[in-house]
C-alpha positions in Angstrom: 12.5 -6.8 17.7 9.9 -9.5 16.6 8.9 -10.4 12.9 5.4 -10.9 12.8 4.2 -13.0 9.4 0.4 -13.1 8.2 -1.5 -13.7 5.3 -3.8 -12.5 3.2 -6.5 -14.1 1.1 -7.8 -13.5 -2.2 -10.1 -11.0 -2.3 -8.6 -9.3 1.1 -8.0 -5.4 0.2 -4.4 -4.7 0.8 -4.4 -1.4 3.1 -7.1 -2.0 5.3 -5.6 -5.5 6.3 -2.5 -4.1 6.7 -3.7 -1.2 8.5 -5.6 -3.8 10.3 -2.6 -5.8 11.2 -0.3 -3.2 12.3 -3.2 -2.1 14.9 -3.3 -4.9 16.6 0.3 -5.8 16.6 1.1 -2.0 17.9 -1.8 -2.5 20.3 -0.7 -6.4 21.6 3.7 -5.3 21.6 3.2 -1.5 23.5 5.5 -0.6 20.6 5.2 3.0 18.9 5.8 2.0 15.3 5.5 -0.9 13.2 7.5 -1.6 9.5 6.9 -4.1 6.7 10.2 -5.4 5.4 8.5 -7.2 2.6 5.8 -9.0 1.0 5.0 -11.2 -2.2 1.9 -11.9 -3.8 -0.5 -10.2 -6.6 -3.2 -8.0 -6.6 -6.5 -8.2 -8.8 -6.6 -4.5 -9.0 -5.5 -1.4 -7.3 -5.3 2.1 -6.9 -2.4 3.9 -6.4 -1.4 7.6 -5.5 1.6 8.6 -8.0 4.2 10.8 -6.5 4.7 14.0 -8.0 2.5 14.0 -10.3 0.1 16.8 -10.5 -3.2 16.2 -11.4 -5.1 17.9 -13.8 -8.4 19.3 -14.5 -10.9 18.3 -17.6 -8.9 21.7 -19.5 -5.2 19.9 -18.8 -4.3 22.7 -16.2 -3.0 21.1 -12.7 -4.2 21.0 -9.7 -3.7 20.6 -6.1 -2.6 17.2 -5.0 -0.8 14.0 -6.9 -2.8 12.0 -9.6 -4.7 8.9 -8.1 -5.0 6.0 -10.9 -7.0 2.9 -10.4 -6.2 -0.3 -12.2 -8.4 -3.0 -12.6 -5.8 -5.9 -14.2 -4.0 -8.4 -12.4 -0.8 -7.2 -11.0 2.6 -9.3 -9.1 3.4 -7.3 -6.1 7.4 -6.4 -6.6 8.0 -4.6 -3.7 6.1 -3.3 -0.8 7.9 -1.1 2.2 6.5 0.8 4.3 5.7 2.5 8.2 2.7 2.5 10.9 2.1 3.9 13.7 -0.9 4.7 16.1 -2.1 7.7 13.6 -0.5 7.1 10.2 1.2 4.9 7.9 3.1 5.6 4.7 4.0 2.4 2.4 5.1 2.2 -1.2 4.2 -0.3 -3.5 6.0 -1.9 -6.7 4.1 -3.8 -9.2 4.4 -5.6 -12.7 1.7 -6.4 -15.2 2.3 -9.3 -17.8 5.1 -7.1 -20.0 6.9 -5.9 -16.7 
């Protein structure tokens, strides 16, 4: 197993940056998959899909899929884990605001 460390800069988009890094690592190493062990940092805004939270339409009726919410505020990344293959990725993130 080989560890790869890299830094994102203020303004870098998290998921596109992670996908790009994983693509480079997988192509250079010949591995079939990669994973995130840990991460630290902060975000200026975030868009997340809420697992097991059904979307609702304007009438309050449930629709297919999960809720996707965008927050335009500063968050600290308290956990980031996930897996990457050449075809897909699956990432979980936990965030904390000024109130915890």
